[in-house]
C-alpha positions in Angstrom: 0.0 0.0 0.0 1.2 3.5 -0.8 1.6 6.1 2.0 1.5 9.9 1.8 3.3 12.4 4.0 1.8 15.7 5.0 3.8 18.5 6.6 2.3 21.5 8.4 4.8 24.3 9.1 2.7 25.9 11.8 3.2 28.9 14.1 3.9 26.8 17.3 5.5 23.8 15.6 5.9 21.5 12.6 3.6 18.6 12.3 4.1 15.6 10.1 1.3 13.1 9.3 1.7 9.8 7.5 -1.5 8.6 5.8 -2.2 5.3 4.0 -3.9 5.4 0.6 -7.1 4.3 2.2 -7.2 7.5 4.3 -6.2 5.9 7.6 -3.7 7.9 9.6 -0.6 5.8 10.3 1.6 8.0 12.5 2.0 11.6 13.5 4.8 13.7 15.0 5.1 17.3 16.1 8.2 19.3 16.8 7.7 22.6 18.6 9.6 25.8 18.2 9.4 29.3 19.6 8.1 32.7 18.6 9.8 36.1 19.1 8.1 39.4 19.9 11.2 41.7 20.1 9.1 44.9 20.0 5.4 45.8 20.4 3.3 44.5 17.4 6.3 42.5 16.1 6.0 38.7 15.7 8.9 36.9 14.2 10.5 33.4 13.8 13.8 32.1 12.5 13.2 30.0 9.4 16.0 27.8 10.5 13.7 26.7 13.3 11.1 25.7 10.8 13.6 23.5 8.9 14.9 22.0 12.2 11.3 21.2 13.3 10.3 19.9 9.9 13.3 17.6 9.7 12.7 16.2 13.2 9.0 15.7 12.7 9.5 13.9 9.3 12.4 11.7 10.7 10.2 10.6 13.7 7.2 9.8 11.5 9.4 7.8 9.0 11.3 5.9 11.7 8.2 5.0 13.7 6.0 4.0 10.8 7.4 0.5 10.3 7.1 0.7 6.5 9.7 0.8 3.8 10.7 4.4 2.9 9.9 3.7 -0.7 6.3 3.0 0.2 5.9 6.8 0.6 4.5 8.1 -2.7 4.7 11.9 -2.1 5.0 14.9 0.2 2.4 17.6 0.6 3.1 21.0 2.2 1.0 23.4 4.2 1.6 26.0 6.8 1.0 29.4 8.4 0.0 32.0 5.8 1.1 35.5 5.0 4.6 35.4 6.5 7.6 36.9 4.7 11.0 35.1 4.3 13.6 37.3 2.7 16.5 35.5 0.9 19.7 36.9 -0.6 21.4 35.8 -3.9 22.7 32.6 -2.2 19.3 31.8 -0.6 20.5 32.7 2.8 17.9 34.2 5.2 18.5 37.9 5.6 16.5 38.6 8.8 13.9 36.8 10.9 10.6 36.1 9.1 7.7 38.4 9.8 4.6 36.4 10.6 0.9 36.5 9.9 0.2 38.1 13.3 2.8 40.8 13.0 1.0 44.2 13.3 3.8 46.7 12.5 2.8 47.5 8.9 -0.3 49.7 9.4 1.3 52.7 7.5 2.3 50.4 4.7 -1.3 49.2 4.3 -2.4 52.8 3.9 0.3 53.3 1.3 -0.7 50.1 -0.7 -4.4 51.3 -0.7 -3.3 54.7 -2.0 -1.1 53.3 -4.7 -3.5 50.7 -6.0 -6.9 52.1 -4.9 -9.2 50.5 -2.4 -11.8 49.2 -4.8 -9.2 48.1 -7.4 -7.2 46.2 -4.8 -10.2 44.2 -3.7 -11.2 43.6 -7.4 -7.8 42.1 -8.2 -6.6 40.5 -4.9 -9.9 39.9 -3.3 -9.0 41.6 0.0 -8.1 45.0 1.4 -4.6 45.7 2.7 -4.2 44.2 6.1 -1.2 44.3 8.4 -0.8 40.5 8.5 -0.4 40.1 4.7 3.0 39.7 3.0 3.0 42.7 0.6 3.0 45.4 3.3 5.9 43.5 5.0 8.0 44.0 1.8 7.3 47.8 1.9 8.1 47.9 5.6 11.5 46.3 4.9 12.2 48.8 2.1 11.4 51.8 4.4 12.8 50.7 7.7 15.7 48.3 6.9 17.0 49.4 3.5 20.3 47.6 4.2 18.4 44.4 4.3 16.1 45.3 1.4 19.1 45.9 -0.8 20.2 42.2 -0.4 16.8 40.7 -1.2 16.5 38.4 -4.3 13.6 36.2 -3.2 10.5 36.5 -1.0 8.9 33.2 0.1 6.0 32.1 2.3 6.9 29.9 5.3 6.0 26.5 3.8 7.7 27.5 0.6 10.9 28.1 2.4 10.7 24.5 3.5 10.0 23.5 -0.1 13.2 25.2 -1.1 15.1 23.1 1.4 13.5 19.9 0.1 13.6 20.5 -3.6 15.8 23.5 -4.4 12.8 25.0 -6.2 11.1 28.4 -5.8 7.4 27.6 -5.9 4.1 28.3 -4.1 0.5 27.4 -4.6 -2.5 29.6 -5.5 -4.2 29.4 -2.1 -1.2 30.6 -0.1 -0.1 33.1 -2.7 -3.5 34.7 -2.5 -2.7 35.7 1.1 0.2 37.9 0.0 -2.1 40.6 -1.5 0.0 40.3 -4.7 -2.0 37.6 -6.6 -4.6 38.2 -9.3 -7.4 35.9 -8.2 -8.8 35.6 -11.7 -5.5 34.7 -13.4 -4.3 32.7 -10.3 -0.9 34.3 -10.9 1.0 37.3 -9.7 -0.7 40.6 -10.5 1.5 42.7 -12.8 -0.5 45.8 -11.9 -0.1 45.4 -8.1 3.5 44.4 -8.3 4.4 47.4 -10.5 2.4 49.8 -8.4 4.3 48.7 -5.3 7.6 48.5 -7.1 8.3 44.9 -6.1 10.5 43.0 -8.6 8.5 40.2 -10.2 11.5 37.9 -10.2 11.5 37.9 -6.4 8.3 35.9 -6.4 8.1 32.1 -6.9 6.2 30.2 -9.6 2.5 29.6 -8.7 1.0 26.1 -8.9 -2.4 24.5 -8.2 -2.6 22.7 -4.9 -2.3 19.1 -6.2 0.5 19.8 -8.7 4.1 18.5 -8.4 6.5 21.5 -7.7 9.7 19.6 -7.5 11.4 16.4 -6.2 13.4 15.6 -3.1 17.1 16.3 -3.6 19.7 13.8 -2.7 20.9 15.8 0.2 17.4 16.3 1.7 16.5 12.6 1.1 19.6 11.4 2.9 18.9 13.7 5.9 15.3 12.6 6.1 15.6 8.9 5.4 13.4 9.2 2.2 14.0 8.2 -1.4 15.7 10.7 -3.7 13.3 12.1 -6.3 10.2 11.8 -4.1 7.6 14.3 -5.6 6.8 17.3 -3.4 3.3 18.7 -4.1 2.3 22.3 -4.0 -0.2 21.9 -1.1 -1.8 25.1 0.3 -2.2 27.6 3.1 -3.3 26.0 6.4 -7.0 26.7 6.2 -7.3 25.7 2.6 -5.4 22.5 3.2 -7.5 21.7 6.3 -10.6 22.1 4.1 -9.4 19.2 2.0 -9.2 17.1 5.2 -12.8 18.0 6.1 -14.3 17.7 2.6 -15.1 21.4 2.0 -14.9 21.0 -1.7 -18.4 22.0 -2.9 -20.8 24.8 -2.4 -23.1 24.5 0.6 -20.7 22.8 3.0 -18.6 25.0 5.3 -16.3 24.4 8.2 -16.4 26.1 11.5 -13.0 26.1 13.3 -12.9 27.2 17.0 -9.3 27.4 18.1 -7.6 30.5 19.5 -9.3 32.3 16.6 -12.6 31.3 15.0 -12.8 30.7 11.2 -15.7 30.0 8.9 -14.5 28.5 5.7 -16.7 28.1 2.6 -15.9 26.6 -0.8 -17.0 28.6 -3.9 -16.9 27.5 -7.5 -16.6 31.2 -8.6 -15.0 34.3 -7.2 -17.3 36.1 -4.8 -16.0 39.4 -3.6 -17.3 41.4 -0.6 -16.9 45.1 -1.7 -16.3 46.1 1.9 -13.6 43.6 2.4 -15.2 42.1 5.5 -14.5 38.6 4.3 -11.3 37.1 2.8 -11.6 35.8 -0.7 -8.7 33.4 -1.6 -8.0 30.7 -4.2 -8.8 27.2 -2.9 -6.4 24.2 -3.1 -9.0 22.7 -5.4 -7.9 23.7 -8.9 -9.8 26.7 -10.3 -12.0 27.0 -7.2 -12.1 29.7 -4.5 -13.0 30.0 -0.8 -14.4 32.6 1.5 -13.2 33.0 5.0 -14.6 34.9 8.0 -12.3 35.4 10.9 -13.1 36.0 14.6 -9.8 36.9 16.2 -10.7 35.8 19.8 -12.8 32.7 19.8 -11.3 30.0 22.0 -8.9 32.7 23.0 -11.8 34.6 24.7 -12.7 31.4 26.7 -9.0 30.9 27.5 -8.8 34.6 28.7 -11.8 34.1 31.0 -10.3 30.8 32.5 -6.9 32.3 32.9 -8.3 35.4 34.6 -10.3 33.4 37.1 -7.4 31.1 37.8 -5.8 33.9 39.7 -8.4 33.2 42.3 -9.2 29.6 41.6 -5.9 27.9 40.5 -7.5 24.5 39.9 -10.3 25.8 37.7 -10.7 23.7 34.5 -12.5 24.3 31.2 -14.8 21.4 32.0 -15.9 23.1 35.2 -16.6 26.3 33.4 -18.6 24.5 30.7 -20.6 22.8 33.4 -21.6 26.1 34.9 -22.6 27.4 31.4 -24.7 24.3 30.9 -26.7 25.1 34.0 -27.4 28.6 32.8 -30.4 29.4 30.5 -29.9 30.2 26.8 -29.2 33.9 26.4 -27.5 34.0 29.9 -30.6 35.9 31.2 -29.9 39.0 29.2 -26.1 39.1 29.4 -24.2 39.5 26.1 -20.4 39.4 25.5 -18.6 41.1 22.6 -15.5 38.9 21.9 -13.3 41.7 20.5 -10.4 41.1 22.9 -7.8 41.4 20.1 -9.7 43.9 17.9 -11.8 42.2 15.2 -11.4 41.1 11.6 -14.9 40.0 10.5 -17.1 41.9 10.0 -15.7 45.1 11.5 -12.0 45.2 10.5 -11.3 47.3 13.6 -8.0 46.8 15.4 -9.2 49.1 18.2 -12.4 47.2 19.0 -12.5 45.8 22.5 -14.4 43.2 24.4 -17.4 44.0 26.7 -20.0 42.4 28.9 -23.3 44.2 28.3 -26.4 43.8 30.5 -24.7 42.8 33.8 -27.0 42.9 36.8 -27.0 41.6 40.3 -28.6 38.4 39.3 -25.7 37.4 37.0 -23.0 35.0 38.2 -20.0 33.2 36.8 -22.2 30.7 34.9 -23.9 33.6 33.1 -20.5 35.1 32.2 -19.2 31.8 30.8 -22.3 31.2 28.7 -22.3 34.7 27.4 -18.6 34.3 26.3 -19.4 31.1 24.4 -22.6 32.6 22.9 -20.8 35.8 22.0 -18.1 34.0 20.0 -20.8 32.1 18.0 -22.7 35.4 17.4 -19.5 36.7 15.8 -19.3 33.6 13.6 -23.0 34.2 12.6 -22.0 37.8 11.5 -19.6 36.2 9.0 -22.1 33.6 7.9 -24.6 36.4 7.2 -22.1 38.1 4.8 -21.5 34.8 3.0 -25.2 34.5 2.4 -25.3 38.1 1.2 -22.8 37.0 -1.5 -25.1 34.2 -2.6 -23.6 31.2 -0.8 -26.1 28.5 0.2 -25.7 26.6 3.4 -26.5 22.9 3.8 -24.1 21.8 6.6 -21.5 23.1 9.0 -18.5 20.8 9.8 -17.1 21.6 13.2 -13.3 21.3 13.7 -10.8 22.6 16.2 -11.1 22.7 20.0 -14.7 23.8 19.9 -15.7 20.7 18.0 -14.8 18.6 21.1 -17.3 20.5 23.3 -20.9 19.2 23.2 -22.2 22.5 24.5 -20.3 24.6 21.9 -21.5 22.3 19.1 -25.1 22.7 20.2 -24.6 26.5 20.5 -23.3 26.6 16.9 -26.4 24.6 15.7 -28.8 26.8 17.6 -27.2 30.2 16.7 -26.1 29.5 13.2 -29.4 27.6 12.5 -27.7 24.7 10.8 -26.8 21.0 11.5 -23.3 20.8 13.0 -21.3 17.7 11.9 -18.1 16.4 13.4 -15.3 14.6 11.6 -14.3 11.0 12.1 -10.6 11.9 11.7 -9.3 15.4 12.4 -5.6 15.9 11.9 -5.8 19.4 10.6 -3.9 21.0 7.7 -1.2 18.2 7.5 -3.9 15.6 6.8 -5.3 17.7 3.9 -1.8 18.3 2.6 -1.2 14.5 2.6 -4.4 13.9 0.5 -3.3 16.6 -2.0 0.1 14.8 -2.2 -1.9 11.7 -3.2 -3.4 13.5 -6.1 -0.1 14.8 -7.3 1.6 11.4 -6.9 -1.1 9.6 -8.8 -2.5 7.7 -5.9 -5.9 9.4 -6.5 -7.2 10.7 -9.9 -8.4 14.0 -8.5 -9.2 15.9 -5.3 -12.7 14.6 -5.1 -11.4 11.0 -5.1 -8.9 11.9 -2.4 -11.6 13.3 -0.2 -13.8 10.3 -0.8 -11.0 8.0 0.3 -9.9 9.9 3.4 -12.7 12.0 4.8 -15.6 10.7 6.8 -18.0 12.4 9.2 -19.0 11.1 12.7 -22.2 12.6 14.1 -24.5 15.5 13.7 -26.2 17.9 16.1 -29.5 19.5 15.0 -30.6 23.0 15.9 -33.4 23.4 18.5 -36.2 25.4 16.9 -37.2 27.2 20.1 -33.6 28.2 21.0 -33.0 29.3 17.4 -35.9 31.8 17.6 -34.5 33.1 20.9 -31.0 33.5 19.6 -32.4 35.2 16.5 -33.7 38.0 18.7 -30.5 38.2 20.8 -28.3 38.4 17.7 -30.3 41.4 16.7 -29.3 43.1 20.0 -25.7 41.9 19.7 -25.4 43.5 16.3 -26.5 46.9 17.7 -23.8 46.9 20.3 -20.7 47.4 18.1 -21.9 50.6 16.4 -23.1 51.9 19.7 -19.7 51.3 21.4 -17.4 52.1 18.5 -17.0 55.8 19.4 -15.5 54.7 22.8 -12.9 52.3 21.4 -10.4 54.8 20.2 -10.6 56.9 23.3 -10.1 53.9 25.5 -7.2 52.7 23.5 -5.6 56.1 23.8 -6.2 56.2 27.5 -4.6 52.7 27.9 -1.3 54.1 26.4 -1.1 57.1 28.7 
């Protein structure tokens, strides 16, 4: 039997997954590495740590699998999006990579919008200029570190730096490249108009492939180091969310995924480009050839729940998530009039407001800890519903939501999603995240499966489904109307409070 190797170059570590051709996960391994925040708003990593972590994870998977190395048919890559790796003429890393959650490039986003035009930028790249994207990082380097900028000959995304180590090739895929703000979504290649407007040399950018395509083959040096056959095909893969969507079967209109980790993400497949003129949703290329996806992002989802738990642990050191969920389960739906705005890190969808802040609204003497916990959980799902409403505005139909991430493991949070989103919530039989999807894409590129649909059919299965409760759905419809009124009412205070916090 053939096996497929998926590698996820994540923010906290590299994860390797070995998957049999029948879709069964054989072995997994994760190697962690650190993150640096040398200044306020800065978030950086050393690409050498990604390579060290990737080597270790792959070596552990291969050595523990108990199969001949030549049984592995291909490698698929995925990883954190938007980062910028700057290389010189000898492919040496010039400075630490700037990551997706690096917020230093606000002024450069304004400059990009002025150079290209706000409407034109969305019409080409599908998104407004946001600080996390790669393009503003290039402009920041030019302005603030001209001595480094003068040495640049290549700019790569994180997973594509690992591809270079594996194959010696400069390559990316359409889904990840779409997160640079430099890709023309219609052509699925670099936009000459944007690149020229920003004065970024086109030759710095790698060749763009579709997700299942072969981008190169394992070099002899890399093969010897990893214990794999020389010449093993390395497949394009995709950005982390687009690769994870393959592993959850989000490859047709009507099926979306809901991921509740630190952030919350609604991911929807689309056969055609659907652009939100206001830029409230991300529109990117999918890892499915010639397809696209829409993505709504809540910055503090599980992160809001973690914040509440960590805050309370100062008084109750042994307090667990299960205990908090138990309190929420004993509290009536709607938390007896208490609403939580989950904007603890600003917000992406639908408000695009970095100064937005969290709030409990409606507190009275009758409210206790259980009410606060339930309000936090409900507030996060209300935020997801905001994103879902925009998707529907753009003509997407909804048949089913597939829950993944930490929130999928909570029965209460699954039921809240069903009742607030008004949709059945399905869980997955196997959830190994982006690396699993990357492995399935590798199977297409290596010829194990004829196409992406066949790969999904072989490897993806659902487990169980939670149905919405009609009475609670009506109650949450009313509460969501109140929730939506709170952001515009409080928005004038956010800037003043942010300024006061800096004094």
